[in-house]
C-alpha positions in Angstrom: -9.6 -22.7 11.6 -10.4 -21.7 15.2 -14.1 -22.0 14.3 -13.7 -25.8 14.2 -13.9 -27.8 17.4 -10.7 -29.0 18.9 -11.5 -32.6 18.1 -11.5 -31.7 14.3 -8.2 -29.7 14.5 -6.1 -32.3 16.3 -5.7 -36.1 16.1 -7.9 -38.2 18.5 -6.5 -39.3 21.8 -7.0 -42.6 23.6 -9.2 -42.6 26.7 -8.7 -44.9 29.7 -11.1 -45.1 32.7 -9.5 -45.4 36.1 -11.8 -47.1 38.6 -10.9 -47.2 42.3 -7.9 -46.0 44.4 -8.5 -42.3 43.5 -5.2 -41.3 45.3 -3.2 -42.8 42.4 -5.3 -41.3 39.6 -3.3 -38.1 39.3 0.0 -40.0 39.3 -1.1 -42.4 36.6 -2.8 -39.6 34.5 0.2 -37.4 34.5 2.4 -40.2 33.2 -0.1 -41.2 30.5 -0.3 -37.7 29.2 3.5 -37.3 29.0 4.0 -40.3 26.7 3.6 -40.1 22.9 0.9 -40.5 21.8 -0.7 -39.3 25.0 -3.6 -41.0 26.7 -6.2 -39.3 28.7 -8.0 -40.7 31.8 -11.6 -40.7 33.1 -11.8 -41.3 36.9 -14.5 -43.3 38.5 -14.7 -43.8 42.3 -15.4 -47.6 42.4 -16.5 -50.6 40.5 -20.2 -50.0 41.2 -20.2 -47.2 38.7 -19.5 -49.8 35.9 -22.6 -51.8 36.7 -24.7 -49.1 35.2 -22.4 -47.4 32.6 -25.3 -45.6 31.0 -26.8 -44.1 34.1 -27.4 -40.4 34.2 -24.2 -39.7 36.1 -22.0 -41.7 33.7 -23.7 -40.1 30.7 -23.1 -36.7 32.1 -19.4 -37.4 32.7 -18.8 -38.8 29.2 -20.7 -36.0 27.6 -18.6 -33.4 29.3 -15.4 -35.1 28.5 -16.3 -35.4 24.8 -17.6 -31.9 24.5 -14.5 -30.2 26.0 -11.6 -32.3 24.7 -10.3 -34.4 21.9 -11.1 -37.8 23.3 -13.6 -39.9 21.4 -14.3 -43.3 23.0 -13.5 -45.4 26.1 -11.0 -48.0 25.0 -9.7 -49.6 28.2 -11.2 -50.0 31.7 -9.0 -50.1 34.8 -9.9 -51.8 38.1 -7.6 -51.5 41.1 -7.1 -54.3 43.6 -5.1 -53.8 46.8 -2.8 -56.0 48.8 -1.3 -54.3 51.9 1.0 -56.8 53.5 -1.2 -59.6 54.9 -4.6 -57.8 54.2 -5.3 -59.7 51.0 -7.9 -62.0 52.7 -10.2 -64.5 50.9 -13.3 -62.5 51.8 -12.1 -59.2 50.3 -10.7 -61.1 47.3 -14.1 -62.7 46.8 -15.9 -59.4 47.0 -13.6 -57.8 44.5 -13.8 -60.7 42.1 -17.6 -60.8 42.3 -17.9 -57.1 41.6 -15.4 -57.4 38.8 -17.4 -60.3 37.2 -20.7 -58.3 37.4 -19.0 -55.3 35.8 -17.5 -57.5 33.1 -20.8 -59.1 32.3 -23.0 -56.0 32.5 -20.9 -53.2 31.0 -17.5 -54.3 29.6 -18.2 -57.3 27.4 -21.1 -55.8 25.4 -19.1 -52.7 24.6 -15.9 -54.6 23.7 -14.1 -52.6 26.3 -10.6 -53.8 27.2 -10.0 -54.5 30.9 -6.8 -54.2 32.8 -6.6 -55.2 36.5 -4.0 -53.3 38.5 -2.9 -54.8 41.9 -1.5 -52.2 44.3 1.2 -53.9 46.3 4.1 -53.0 48.6 6.0 -56.2 47.7 5.5 -58.3 44.6 6.0 -61.5 46.7 3.0 -60.6 48.9 0.6 -61.9 46.1 0.9 -65.5 45.2 0.6 -66.8 41.7 -2.6 -68.7 42.6 -4.3 -65.5 43.4 -3.2 -63.9 40.2 -4.6 -66.9 38.3 -7.9 -66.7 40.1 -8.1 -63.0 39.5 -7.5 -63.5 35.7 -10.1 -66.2 35.5 -12.7 -64.2 37.3 -12.0 -61.1 35.2 -11.6 -63.2 32.0 -8.4 -61.3 30.9 -5.0 -62.4 29.7 -2.0 -62.5 32.0 -0.6 -59.2 30.5 -3.8 -57.4 31.6 -3.1 -58.0 35.3 -0.4 -55.6 36.3 1.2 -54.9 39.7 1.6 -51.4 40.9 4.1 -50.5 43.6 3.9 -46.8 44.6 6.3 -47.0 47.5 9.5 -47.7 45.6 10.7 -45.1 43.1 12.3 -47.6 40.7 9.4 -50.0 40.9 7.0 -47.1 40.5 8.6 -46.0 37.2 8.6 -49.6 35.9 4.9 -50.0 36.9 4.0 -46.8 35.1 5.9 -47.9 32.0 4.1 -51.3 32.1 0.8 -49.6 32.4 1.5 -47.2 29.5 2.7 -50.1 27.3 -0.4 -52.3 28.1 -2.8 -49.4 27.6 -1.3 -48.5 24.2 -1.3 -52.1 23.0 -4.9 -52.6 24.1 -6.0 -49.3 22.6 -4.5 -50.3 19.2 -6.3 -53.7 19.4 -9.6 -52.0 20.4 -9.6 -49.5 17.5 -8.3 -52.0 15.0 -11.2 -54.4 15.9 -13.8 -51.6 15.9 -12.5 -50.3 12.6 -12.4 -53.7 11.1 -16.0 -54.4 12.2 -17.3 -51.2 10.5 -15.1 -51.5 7.5 -16.6 -54.9 6.8 -20.0 -53.2 6.5 -18.6 -50.7 4.1 -16.8 -53.1 1.9 -19.7 -55.5 1.7 -22.0 -52.5 0.7 -24.6 -53.8 3.0 -25.9 -50.3 3.6 -28.0 -48.6 0.9 -28.4 -45.2 2.5 -25.7 -42.8 1.4 -25.7 -40.8 4.5 -25.2 -43.9 6.7 -22.4 -45.0 4.3 -20.7 -41.6 4.9 -21.0 -42.1 8.6 -19.4 -45.5 8.5 -16.5 -44.3 6.4 -16.0 -41.4 8.7 -15.9 -43.7 11.8 -13.4 -46.1 10.1 -11.2 -43.1 9.3 -11.4 -41.9 12.9 -10.4 -45.3 14.3 -7.5 -45.3 11.9 -6.4 -41.9 13.3 -6.5 -43.4 16.8 -3.9 -46.0 15.6 -1.9 -43.3 13.7 -2.6 -45.1 10.5 -2.8 -42.0 8.3 -3.0 -43.8 5.0 -6.2 -45.7 5.9 -7.6 -42.6 7.5 -7.0 -40.6 4.4 -8.6 -43.2 2.1 -11.8 -43.4 4.1 -12.1 -39.7 4.5 -11.8 -39.3 0.7 -14.5 -42.0 0.3 -16.8 -40.2 2.6 -16.1 -36.9 0.8 -16.9 -38.3 -2.6 -20.2 -39.8 -1.4 -21.2 -36.5 0.2 -21.0 -34.9 -3.3 -23.4 -37.6 -4.6 -26.0 -36.7 -2.1 -26.8 -33.4 -3.9 -30.1 -33.6 -5.6 -30.9 -37.1 -4.3 -31.8 -36.5 -0.7 -35.1 -34.9 0.3 -34.9 -35.4 4.1 -34.5 -31.6 4.7 -35.8 -28.6 2.8 -33.5 -27.7 -0.2 -31.7 -24.7 1.3 -30.9 -26.4 4.5 -30.0 -29.7 2.8 -27.4 -27.9 0.7 -26.0 -26.1 3.7 -25.7 -29.5 5.5 -23.9 -31.1 2.6 -21.5 -28.2 2.2 -20.7 -28.3 5.9 -20.0 -32.0 5.9 -17.8 -31.6 2.8 -16.0 -28.8 4.4 -15.1 -30.8 7.5 -14.1 -33.8 5.5 -11.9 -31.6 3.2 -10.3 -30.1 6.3 -9.4 -33.5 7.6 -8.0 -34.6 4.2 -5.9 -31.4 3.8 -4.6 -31.7 7.3 -3.5 -35.3 6.7 -1.9 -34.5 3.4 0.1 -31.6 4.8 1.0 -33.6 7.9 2.6 -36.1 5.5 4.5 -33.4 3.6 2.4 -33.9 0.5 1.9 -30.2 -0.3 1.4 -30.7 -4.0 -1.3 -33.3 -3.4 -2.9 -30.9 -0.9 -3.0 -28.0 -3.3 -4.4 -30.2 -6.1 -7.0 -31.6 -3.7 -8.0 -28.1 -2.7 -8.5 -27.0 -6.3 -10.7 -30.0 -6.9 -12.7 -29.3 -3.8 -13.3 -25.7 -4.9 -14.2 -26.8 -8.5 -16.7 -29.2 -7.2 -18.7 -26.7 -5.1 -18.0 -23.3 -6.6 -21.1 -23.4 -8.8 -23.4 -24.7 -6.1 -24.6 -21.2 -5.1 -28.0 -22.2 -4.0 -31.1 -20.1 -3.8 -30.7 -16.3 -4.6 -32.0 -15.2 -1.2 -29.2 -17.1 0.5 -26.5 -16.6 -2.0 -24.4 -14.9 0.6 -24.1 -18.2 2.5 -22.2 -19.7 -0.5 -19.7 -16.8 -0.7 -19.2 -17.0 3.1 -18.5 -20.7 2.7 -16.1 -20.1 -0.2 -14.2 -17.5 1.9 -13.9 -19.9 4.8 -12.4 -22.6 2.5 -9.6 -20.3 1.4 -9.0 -19.0 4.9 -8.7 -22.4 6.5 -6.4 -23.7 3.8 -4.2 -20.6 4.1 -3.9 -21.2 7.8 -3.1 -24.9 7.2 -0.3 -23.9 4.7 1.0 -21.3 7.2 1.3 -23.8 10.0 2.6 -26.7 7.9 6.2 -27.8 8.3 7.0 -27.5 4.6 9.6 -24.9 4.1 9.7 -22.2 1.4 12.8 -23.7 -0.2 11.2 -27.1 -0.5 8.1 -25.5 -2.0 10.2 -23.7 -4.7 12.0 -26.9 -5.7 8.7 -28.7 -5.8 7.2 -26.2 -8.1 10.2 -26.2 -10.4 10.3 -29.9 -10.5 6.7 -30.6 -11.2 5.4 -31.3 -14.7 1.9 -30.0 -13.8 1.6 -26.7 -15.5 -1.8 -26.0 -14.0 -0.3 -25.3 -10.5 1.4 -21.9 -10.1 4.0 -21.1 -7.4 1.6 -18.7 -5.7 -0.8 -21.5 -5.0 1.8 -23.0 -2.6 1.8 -19.9 -0.4 -0.8 -18.7 2.1 -0.9 -15.2 0.7 -2.8 -16.3 -2.4 -5.5 -17.9 -0.3 -5.8 -15.0 2.2 -6.4 -12.7 -0.8 -9.1 -14.9 -2.3 -10.7 -15.4 1.1 -11.0 -11.6 1.4 -12.4 -11.4 -2.2 -15.2 -13.9 -1.5 -16.0 -12.3 1.8 -16.6 -9.0 -0.1 -18.9 -11.0 -2.4 -20.7 -12.2 0.7 -21.1 -8.7 2.0 -22.6 -7.4 -1.2 -25.0 -10.4 -1.5 -26.0 -10.0 2.2 -26.8 -6.4 1.7 -28.9 -7.2 -1.3 -30.7 -10.0 0.5 -31.3 -7.8 3.5 -32.8 -5.1 1.3 -35.1 -7.5 -0.4 -36.2 -9.2 2.8 -39.8 -8.4 3.8 -38.7 -8.1 7.5 -35.6 -6.1 6.8 -36.7 -3.3 9.1 -38.4 -5.4 11.6 -37.0 -7.1 14.7 -37.7 -10.8 14.4 -37.5 -12.3 17.9 -38.2 -15.8 16.6 -34.6 -16.2 15.4 -33.3 -16.0 19.0 -34.6 -19.5 19.7 -32.7 -21.0 16.7 -29.5 -22.8 17.5 -27.2 -25.4 15.8 -28.6 -28.9 16.0 -26.9 -31.9 17.4 -26.3 -33.0 13.8 -23.5 -31.4 11.8 -24.6 -28.7 9.5 -28.2 -28.5 10.7 -30.2 -25.9 12.7 -33.3 -26.2 14.7 -35.6 -24.3 17.0 -35.4 -24.9 20.7 -38.8 -25.4 22.3 -39.4 -25.8 26.0 -41.9 -28.5 26.9 -42.0 -28.6 30.7 -38.5 -29.2 32.0 -37.2 -30.6 28.8 -36.0 -29.0 25.6 -37.0 -30.3 22.1 -35.6 -29.5 18.7 -38.1 -28.5 16.0 -37.1 -28.6 12.3 -37.0 -25.2 10.5 -38.6 -24.3 7.2 -36.4 -22.7 4.6 -38.1 -19.3 5.2 -37.3 -19.4 8.9 -33.8 -20.5 8.2 -33.3 -17.7 5.7 -34.4 -15.1 8.2 -32.1 -16.6 10.8 -29.1 -16.6 8.4 -29.7 -12.9 7.4 -30.0 -11.9 11.0 -26.8 -13.7 11.9 -25.0 -12.3 8.9 -25.8 -8.7 9.9 -24.3 -9.3 13.4 -20.8 -9.4 12.0 -18.7 -6.6 10.7 -17.3 -8.2 7.5 -15.2 -5.1 6.7 -12.8 -5.6 9.6 -12.4 -9.2 8.8 -11.7 -8.3 5.1 -9.0 -5.8 6.3 -7.4 -8.4 8.5 -7.3 -11.0 5.7 -5.8 -8.5 3.2 -3.2 -7.4 5.7 -2.1 -11.0 6.2 -1.9 -11.4 2.4 0.0 -8.2 1.9 2.5 -9.1 4.6 2.9 -12.6 3.1 3.5 -11.2 -0.4 6.0 -8.8 1.1 8.0 -11.8 2.5 7.9 -13.3 -0.9 9.2 -10.1 -2.5 6.1 -10.0 -4.7 5.7 -6.3 -4.6 3.1 -6.0 -7.3 0.7 -8.4 -5.6 1.4 -6.8 -2.3 0.4 -3.4 -3.7 -2.8 -4.8 -5.1 -3.8 -6.2 -1.7 -2.7 -2.9 -0.1 -5.0 -1.0 -2.5 -7.9 -3.3 -1.6 -7.1 -2.8 2.1 -7.0 1.0 1.7 -10.3 0.9 -0.1 -11.9 -0.9 2.8 -10.5 1.8 5.2 -11.9 4.4 2.9 -15.4 2.8 3.0 -15.2 2.7 6.8 -14.4 6.5 6.9 -10.9 5.9 8.3 -9.2 8.3 5.9 -5.9 8.5 7.8 -5.2 4.8 7.4 -6.6 4.8 3.9 -4.3 7.6 2.8 -1.3 5.9 4.3 -1.9 2.7 2.3 -2.9 4.5 -0.9 0.3 6.5 -0.8 2.4 3.3 -0.7 0.4 1.8 -3.6 0.7 5.0 -5.7 4.4 4.9 -5.3 4.5 1.4 -6.7 2.2 2.2 -9.6 4.3 5.2 -10.5 7.3 3.1 -10.6 5.6 0.5 -12.8 4.0 3.1 -15.1 0.5 1.7 -14.6 -1.5 4.9 -15.5 -5.0 3.5 -15.3 -4.4 2.0 -11.8 -2.6 5.1 -10.7 -5.6 7.2 -11.8 -7.9 5.2 -9.5 -5.5 5.4 -6.5 -5.0 9.2 -7.0 -8.8 9.6 -7.1 -9.0 8.0 -3.7 -6.1 10.0 -2.3 -7.7 13.2 -3.7 -10.9 12.4 -1.9 -9.1 11.5 1.4 -7.3 14.8 1.3 -10.6 16.7 0.7 -12.2 14.9 3.6 -9.2 15.6 5.9 -9.0 19.3 4.8 -5.4 18.9 3.5 -5.3 21.6 0.9 -1.7 20.9 -0.2 -2.3 17.2 -0.8 -5.6 17.9 -2.5 -3.9 20.3 -5.0 -0.9 18.0 -5.6 -3.1 14.9 -6.3 -5.4 17.0 -8.5 -2.5 18.3 -10.6 -0.9 14.9 -10.9 -4.2 13.4 -12.1 -4.7 16.2 -14.6 -1.2 15.6 -16.0 -1.5 11.8 -16.4 -1.2 10.5 -20.0 -4.8 9.7 -20.6 -5.6 10.1 -24.3 -8.8 11.2 -25.9 -9.3 7.7 -27.3 -10.1 6.4 -23.8 -13.5 8.0 -23.8 -14.8 5.9 -26.6 -13.7 2.6 -24.9 -15.7 1.2 -22.0 -13.9 1.2 -18.7 -12.9 -2.4 -18.1 -13.2 -2.3 -14.3 -16.5 -2.4 -12.4 -15.2 0.1 -9.9 -13.1 3.1 -10.9 -12.9 5.0 -7.6 -14.4 8.4 -6.7 -12.7 10.1 -9.6 -14.5 8.2 -12.3 -12.9 6.5 -15.3 -9.7 8.0 -16.7 -10.8 10.2 -19.6 -9.6 13.5 -21.1 -12.8 15.3 -20.2 -12.3 14.3 -16.5 -8.7 15.5 -16.7 -10.0 18.9 -17.8 -12.6 19.0 -15.1 -10.0 18.2 -12.4 -7.7 20.8 -13.9 -10.4 23.5 -13.6 -11.2 22.5 -10.1 -7.5 22.7 -9.0 -6.8 26.1 -10.6 -10.2 27.4 -9.6 -9.3 26.6 -6.0 -5.8 28.3 -6.2 -7.3 31.3 -7.9 -10.1 31.6 -5.3 -12.8 31.0 -7.9 -16.1 30.5 -6.2 -17.3 28.3 -9.0 -14.9 25.5 -8.0 -16.9 22.4 -7.5 -16.4 19.3 -5.2 -14.6 21.4 -2.6 -17.3 23.9 -1.6 -18.7 21.6 1.1 -15.3 21.7 3.0 -14.5 25.1 4.3 -11.0 24.1 5.3 -10.1 23.6 1.6 -9.2 27.1 0.7 -6.3 29.2 -0.4 -6.0 32.9 0.6 -3.6 35.4 2.0 -3.7 33.8 5.4 -3.3 30.3 3.9 -1.0 30.5 0.8 0.1 27.5 -1.0 3.7 26.8 -2.1 4.6 23.6 -4.0 8.0 22.1 -4.5 8.9 20.1 -7.6 12.2 18.3 -7.5 13.9 16.0 -10.0 12.0 12.9 -8.8 8.7 14.5 -8.0 5.6 13.0 -9.8 4.6 16.7 -10.5 7.4 17.1 -13.1 4.7 16.5 -15.7 2.8 19.5 -14.3 5.7 21.9 -14.7 9.2 21.1 -16.0 11.9 23.8 -16.0 14.9 23.6 -18.2 17.7 26.2 -18.1 20.5 26.4 -20.7 23.5 28.7 -20.7 24.5 29.4 -24.3 28.2 29.6 -23.3 29.8 27.3 -20.8 32.6 29.7 -19.9 32.0 33.4 -19.6 34.0 36.4 -18.5 33.1 38.5 -15.5 31.0 41.5 -16.3 30.3 40.3 -19.8 26.7 39.5 -20.7 25.8 36.0 -22.0 22.5 34.5 -23.1 20.4 32.1 -21.0 17.3 30.2 -22.1 14.6 29.3 -19.6 12.2 26.7 -21.0 9.0 25.5 -19.4 6.9 22.5 -20.3 3.5 21.2 -19.0 1.4 18.2 -19.7 -1.8 19.7 -18.2 -4.8 19.3 -20.5 -5.5 23.0 -20.6 -3.5 26.2 -21.1 -2.0 27.7 -17.9 -1.4 31.5 -17.5 1.6 32.4 -15.3 1.7 35.8 -13.7 5.4 36.0 -12.9 8.6 33.8 -13.1 11.5 34.3 -10.8 14.8 32.7 -12.0 17.1 32.0 -9.0 20.9 31.4 -9.1 23.5 30.5 -6.6 24.7 34.1 -6.9 21.6 36.0 -5.7 22.6 39.2 -7.5 22.0 37.5 -10.8 18.4 36.6 -10.0 15.8 38.2 -12.2 12.0 38.2 -12.6 10.0 37.7 -15.8 6.6 39.5 -15.6 3.6 38.8 -17.8 2.8 42.1 -19.4 -0.9 41.4 -19.2 -0.8 40.7 -15.4 -0.3 43.1 -12.5 3.2 43.2 -11.0 3.5 41.3 -7.7 6.0 43.2 -5.6 6.6 40.2 -3.3 8.8 38.5 -5.8 10.7 41.4 -7.5 12.2 43.4 -4.6 15.7 44.3 -5.7 15.7 42.0 -8.7 16.0 42.8 -12.3 12.6 42.8 -14.0 12.0 41.6 -17.5 8.6 41.8 -19.3 7.2 39.4 -21.8 4.0 39.7 -23.8 2.8 36.3 -22.7 3.5 33.6 -20.1 1.0 31.0 -21.3 1.8 27.3 -21.1 0.2 25.1 -23.7 0.0 21.3 -23.4 3.2 19.6 -24.5 4.8 22.8 -26.0 7.9 24.4 -24.7 7.7 28.0 -23.6 11.2 29.4 -24.3 12.4 32.6 -22.8 15.9 33.9 -23.6 17.6 36.8 -21.7 21.1 38.1 -21.1 22.9 37.7 -17.8 26.2 38.7 -16.5 28.1 38.0 -13.3 30.8 40.1 -11.6 31.9 37.2 -9.4 34.2 34.5 -10.6 33.5 30.8 -10.1 30.5 28.7 -10.8 27.2 30.3 -11.8 24.3 27.9 -11.6 20.6 28.3 -12.0 19.0 26.7 -8.9 15.3 27.0 -9.4 12.5 28.6 -11.3 9.5 29.9 -9.3 6.2 30.3 -11.1 3.6 32.5 -9.4 -0.1 32.1 -10.4 -2.1 34.5 -8.5 -1.2 36.2 -5.2 -1.3 33.1 -3.1 0.0 30.2 -5.2 3.5 29.5 -6.3 5.3 26.5 -7.8 9.0 26.1 -7.3 10.7 23.9 -9.9 14.3 22.7 -9.6 16.2 23.8 -12.7 17.3 21.0 -15.0 20.0 20.9 -17.7 18.8 20.1 -21.2 21.8 17.8 -21.8 21.1 15.6 -18.8 17.4 16.0 -18.4 15.4 12.7 -17.8 12.2 11.9 -19.7 8.8 12.1 -17.9 8.4 8.4 -16.8 4.7 8.1 -17.5 4.9 10.0 -20.8 8.0 8.2 -22.2 6.1 5.8 -24.4 3.1 8.0 -25.3 2.4 8.9 -28.9 3.3 12.6 -28.7 5.5 15.1 -30.6 8.8 15.5 -28.9 10.5 18.9 -29.2 13.7 20.4 -27.8 13.8 22.9 -24.9 16.0 25.2 -27.0 15.5 26.3 -30.6 19.0 25.1 -31.5 19.0 21.3 -31.2 22.7 21.2 -30.8 22.4 23.4 -27.8 19.8 21.1 -26.3 22.4 18.2 -26.3 25.3 20.1 -24.9 24.1 23.0 -22.8 24.0 22.9 -19.0 22.2 24.9 -16.3 25.6 26.1 -14.9 28.5 28.1 -16.4 32.0 28.9 -15.3 32.9 32.6 -14.7 36.6 33.2 -15.4 39.0 35.2 -13.2 39.3 38.9 -14.2 42.2 39.9 -16.4 45.3 41.5 -14.8 44.9 45.3 -14.4 48.5 46.4 -13.4 51.8 47.5 -15.1 55.1 46.3 -13.6 58.3 48.3 -14.7 61.8 47.2 -13.8 64.5 49.9 -14.1 68.2 49.1 -14.0 70.8 51.9 -13.2 73.5 50.3 -15.3 76.3 47.8 -15.1 77.9 47.2 -11.7 81.1 45.7 -10.6 81.6 42.5 -8.8 80.8 42.9 -5.1 79.2 46.3 -5.7 75.7 47.0 -4.2 73.2 48.7 -6.5 69.5 49.6 -6.5 66.9 48.1 -8.9 63.7 50.3 -8.8 60.4 48.3 -9.5 57.3 50.3 -10.3 53.8 48.8 -9.9 51.0 50.9 -11.4 47.3 50.2 -11.7 45.5 50.6 -15.0 42.0 50.4 -13.7 40.6 49.4 -10.4 42.4 50.0 -7.1 44.9 47.4 -5.8 44.5 46.6 -2.1 46.8 43.5 -1.9 49.0 41.4 -4.0 52.2 39.5 -4.3 55.5 40.6 -6.0 58.0 37.9 -7.0 61.4 38.8 -8.6 63.5 36.1 -10.2 67.2 36.7 -10.6 69.1 34.9 -13.3 72.8 34.3 -13.1 74.3 35.0 -16.5 77.0 32.5 -15.8 74.3 29.8 -15.6 72.8 29.1 -12.3 69.5 28.9 -10.5 66.8 31.4 -10.1 66.4 33.5 -7.0 63.3 35.1 -5.4 63.2 37.3 -2.3 59.9 35.5 -1.4 61.8 32.3 -0.6 62.5 31.8 3.0 65.4 29.4 2.6 68.8 30.7 1.8 69.7 30.6 -1.9 72.2 28.2 -3.1 74.1 31.1 -4.6 75.8 32.6 -1.6 77.3 35.4 -3.6 73.9 37.2 -4.1 72.7 39.6 -1.5 69.2 41.3 -1.9 67.7 43.8 0.4 64.3 45.5 0.2 65.0 49.1 1.0 61.5 50.6 1.0 58.2 51.2 -0.7 57.4 54.6 -2.2 53.7 55.4 -2.6 52.1 57.4 -5.4 52.4 61.2 -5.8 55.9 61.2 -4.4 54.9 60.6 -0.8 57.5 59.9 1.8 59.3 56.7 1.7 58.2 54.1 4.2 61.2 52.3 5.7 61.0 48.5 5.7 63.2 46.2 7.5 65.8 44.4 5.3 65.5 40.9 4.3 68.6 38.9 3.3 68.5 35.7 1.3 
């Protein structure tokens, strides 16, 4: 929208000429600009300048004002007459009136300019009524057009400024109404046969209506001019065909912009969207000549961009848009069409079409590799939508009409000056942000993918990878395998360019494990572009699988990575991958661990099944597996009998050998071994580490069969589902953790009584504690006494005095084994 001049983007503003008394021009101009609608001023030093209004000086002033501002025409002239106390003499009055009459006759009356005479006074009573009458007769103006101006009194000054503003506004409305009526009469009588002149008249009537803030009439005549511009296609031969179509499209574009602006200004968003669709439908197929096809796509892109900016800056709120969409019966309009994000996205799309067409046109141009200096002298003409060659003839410049061949070379040269890719990225970024505000994550991801692809084409792999990662996360969540394949292909290539070996291997393995069936190869890929990885087929999955494992194994035959020396895995640069419960690499390697018993006794062996599943298209040979528990002494290593033992993983761990550790696609590899724990509590399998070669390991978080989630992308695929354990019942109940019970008691306690005792007599009760197995280092002895007469229990461990005061217990000593000496211990009374 910034490409349009300001007079197209804003309503026109009334223009008033101030003649004479330059010291008051700033004061009056400031006031006129502060009122609504504002009025601009054009200052002239004295009345003599009005005698020749089309002199070189006046032409220059008007041209500068119109070229730099929004003001269109001069509507009211201002002449200043002074009366300082008694200085209003007959001679000065006669000179002023004579000059005013000559100006009125020579310049004002032929142009229908409205004249206002301002008398600068100190006191209103200084000027008699007779002099006012004489002044009005000489100037041929109404009484309201003669205004007194008192700058010395603040209250009178404000009143004078308000009167001036009111008079100027009234005369301006009268002027534009008369001018518009005069031209509208020509239009309604259809006295003009030329279509282009009819368009010009309709346009002028609409502009005059805008001056009066009559938006309804302005909209009607802009629409009339727009419809007639469409009729000019194929009927006018004034310009060569290519340039004529460019001119018609430019005029239609500007008229459409004015119409859309007025509709949105009036809050008619539904009408504006409908009008835009009709505008696009009318001109979408008018592509033009093949050599300048890029101009059409550039024009289409600009239409969507400008309308998006108009929607973005309109005062219609999102809430009112939603209610409007729900309340309309027009099913052709979608809710997205009421938001700028939709138009930013399509603007970027057509700009990409323009870039492709421009590259084709440049390659086919005969002067593609030559510098054509003749295009430097070509510039926009004074007529909208036309271009001409500037020729110097002495001190003057003339405009020469171009041929279509010259204009084509100029258009191609101008098109190559701009970097369309950066503009495309900016448009897609706006669209993505706007979709994010609307919570339209899917459309936002699509725009993010296109933006990342542009960064990739520019060689900015860091920004490309950042945006591709966000898009891939959304596509994984949605389960869009085909789109995810394309994104992962870009990510894989970005990692290769950046030398990020970990990311390269992860993206390669994820691509190889995607659910792409063999039937895809027989179907044509429905997208024109499928990224650097190619279309999603089973054969390409196998190729990527070989590349990834060829890289981790150090195979020199690995292709597509040989040109990047930083993509390598060796002893100095090993690779370790982590696969957790939410990792997209779960389809690469999934580890399930099942205890056959949920409660086990310490030191007693129980069975545990470690199951591995992979969706990689080819078999994978594992060298070693290390099963890790929260009790490190229970860890053990499973070694492939056909592979050399890797000491790095089996130091101090139990080693089990198996004839084969080969993972086949979608087939569980079940390994069952015994395990025992000497420590009570929870025994849980934490992870399973698979080692493939000396420098590559994959650590998988162990999962319980009973609570294991499905693979998201493979959930709805046509495949045979099997259980991680041979026993289906065990697969539904088993967990990756078991409870180790406390060890059984290993002591004997003997209580010996010496016999009956009398009341009040003290007697000894020997208690013998003997171990039946392991040594006893600490413990607790509790003795309960029962009163045969019926009473409470008693224990010497209690610190509070017993409720039975008649009982007295004292610990005399502890005797160790083998009859060692008695160790005296202080008494304890309860």
